[in-house]
N, C-alpha and C positions, 0 to 999 in steps of 0.2 A: 595693658595695665601693669604697674610695677609688681614684681613678684614679692611674696612675703619675705620680710627681712626681720630677723630677731632684733628687738631693741630699737627698731627704727623710730625716729622722732622728727619727722619732717613732713611737709605737705608737697605733693608732686606738682600741683598747679603753681604754687609760689616758687618752688624750687626751679621750675622751668623758665621763669622770667629772666630777662637780662638783668645784670647786676644792679643797674641804676633803678630800674622799675621795681625790682625786688626790695631794695632798700627803702624806696618811697612807700610801698604798701606795708612793709613791716613797721615803719615809723608810725603808721596809723592803727596798728594792731596792739592788743594786749593779750597776754597769755592767761588762759583760764583753764580750770579743771572741770571736766564733765563727769558727773557721778552716774553710775548705772541706775536706770529707772527715772532719771531726770527728764521732765517734759520741757523741751526747749521751745516748742511752739504748738499751738492748737490749730486744727483745720479751720480756716476762716479767720485766723488771728493775724494781727499785724506783724510784719517782719521788722524787728527792731535792730537786728544785728546779722551779719554774715559770719559764718564760722568756717575755718579751715582746719579740720581735725589733723592732729599730729599722730595720735594713737587712739585705739578704740574705734567704735563706730556707732552711727546713729541710724535708727530705723525710721523710715518714712511710711506712715500708715494712713489708710483711708478708712473712716468709720463705716461700719456696715449697719449698726444699730446703736442703741444707747449703751450697750454692754460690750460689744466686740468690735474689732477692727481687723483689717487685712493689710499685711505689709506689702508695699509695692516697690520698695527700693532700700538700699543701704548706702550710707555715705561714710567714708573713712578718709584716710590720708591721701587717697587718690583724687579727692574732689573738694566740694564745698557745699555748705548748707545755706540756701538763700537764693537759688537760681531765678525765682520769679522776678527779682529786682532787675535782672537783665532785660526783661520784657516791659519794664516800666510798671510792674505790678507789685504792690507792697503787702499783699495778702497771701498767706500760705494755703495751698490746696491740701496739705497733708498735716497730720499730727506727727511731730518729730520727737522721738523718745530715744534716749541714750541706752543702747543695749550692752555696750562694753565700755567701761570707764577709760578715760585717757585725757591727755591735754589737747588744747585747741588754741588757735589764734582767732581772736574776735575783733571785728571792726564794725563801727556804727554804720547802719544802713545808708544814711545820708553821705557819710564820708566815702563809702564804697562806690556809690553812684558817681560821685565826683571823680574818683580815681579811674573808674571805667570810662567816663566821658573824656578824660584828658590823657589816658594812657592806652596807646594802641596795642601794646603787647598784652596787657591785662585784659583788655576788651576781647582781643582775638582768642586768648586762652580760655576765657570764661565762656565765650560763645561756642567754642568747640566743645567744652565740657557740657554745656546745655544740650547740644546735639547728642552727645553720648548718653546723657541722662534720659533723653526722650527715647532713644533707640533701645536702651536697656529696659525702660518701662514697657515698651512694646514687646520685648522678648519675655518679660515676666508674665504678661497676659497670655501669650501663646503657650508658654511653658505650663502654666496652670491648667490650660484647656486640654493639651494634647499629650502630656508626658506622665509616666507612672510616678507614684508617690516616692518610692525609694530613690529613683533617679533625681527627682526634684529636691529631696532632702540632701543628697550628695552635693547637688549644685549649691544649695543654700549654705551648707557647711563650708564649702570651698570659698564662697564669697565672704563669709565671716572670717575664715582663715587668712585670706588676702589682707583683710583690714585689721585683724587682731595683732599681726606681726609676731605671733607665738603659736606654739602647737596646742596649748591649753587655754581654754576660755570658757566662759559661763553662758549657757543658753538653756533656760528652763523649758519644760514641756509646753507651758503656756505660750512662751515667745516663739518656739518652733511651730506651734499650731497656728499662730498668727502669720508667720512667715509663709506657711504652706497653705493656709486656708482650709485646714482640716480639723477634726476633733483630736483630742489628745491621745486617744487610743490608736489613731492612725500613726501618730508620731512614734509611739512606743513600738509598734510593729515594724515600722521602717527603720528606726534606729537599731532595733534588735537584729534585723537582717544585716545591716552594715557592721555591727559588732561581731556577728558570727563569721563574717568574712575577714575579720581582724583588720578592718580599715579604720575604725574609730573605737574609742572607749567612751562610754556615756554613763555617768553615775551621778545621781542627785543634781542634775543640771550642769555638771561639769563635763565638757567635751575635750577629748584628747585626740588629735589627728595622729594615727599610727602609720598610715601608708598613703601619703598624698597622691602618688601616682595611681594607686589602685582606686582611690576615691574619684580621681578624674575619669578613670575608665568606667566607673559605675555611674557617673553623672550623665545627664542628658546633654545634647549638643548645645543647649542654650548657654551653658557656662563658657565654653570655648568661644561661642559667637559673641558673648558679652566682652570677653577679654580682647578678642580680635578687633571689635569696633573701637574700643578704647585705644589700643595700640595704633590702629590705622589713623584715627583722627587726632590723637594727642601725642602718642608715643614718638612720632617722627617729627614733631614740631617743638622740640625742646632746644634751648640754647646751651 
């Protein structure tokens, strides 16, 4: 997975395409702004567009009941929102909510399907990303079951940091609780432990990464495993 870069404003999937394919897909896209808290799609809702984030990130959530949901993935500039279309399915299994604002490239779902059907490079890159997304969802399930909360929080913050492209970003207690599947009191305790180790600063929902290397050491092995699967499947297949 691409490392965090301050001020980055590109999408890795599109950036990896050969120039001709990249120009063709960009011709069908429009630039849009994603606002924090914006619901881009509901679980069971029709997928009308595919998004390639340039900055910020989107939370993929599965509803647990009428009031709460659990985060199962993040999408940022490393990937795309709308992968079910690659399987010929136009319905989203997740609720997609913008967690950190930023720009994105948006293409109509029908246009995207045509581009995938006629563009070998885009189809290969998208299918590889689909594999990575499935692998990372599997890691998320195992992480929740087997790893301690503090290590899981470190992993979640690292994933957000990768996609935020800056050391400061906004994540409320409520959002972190959804990411981790715990009560807010658990988030407070875990964040306090990371603060006492001077790895992060967390005040009023604002997170500052103070020592990324230390945060990686505090994280469970799932963070590195997720980066490794991205680099193995996508990182070595760039033009």
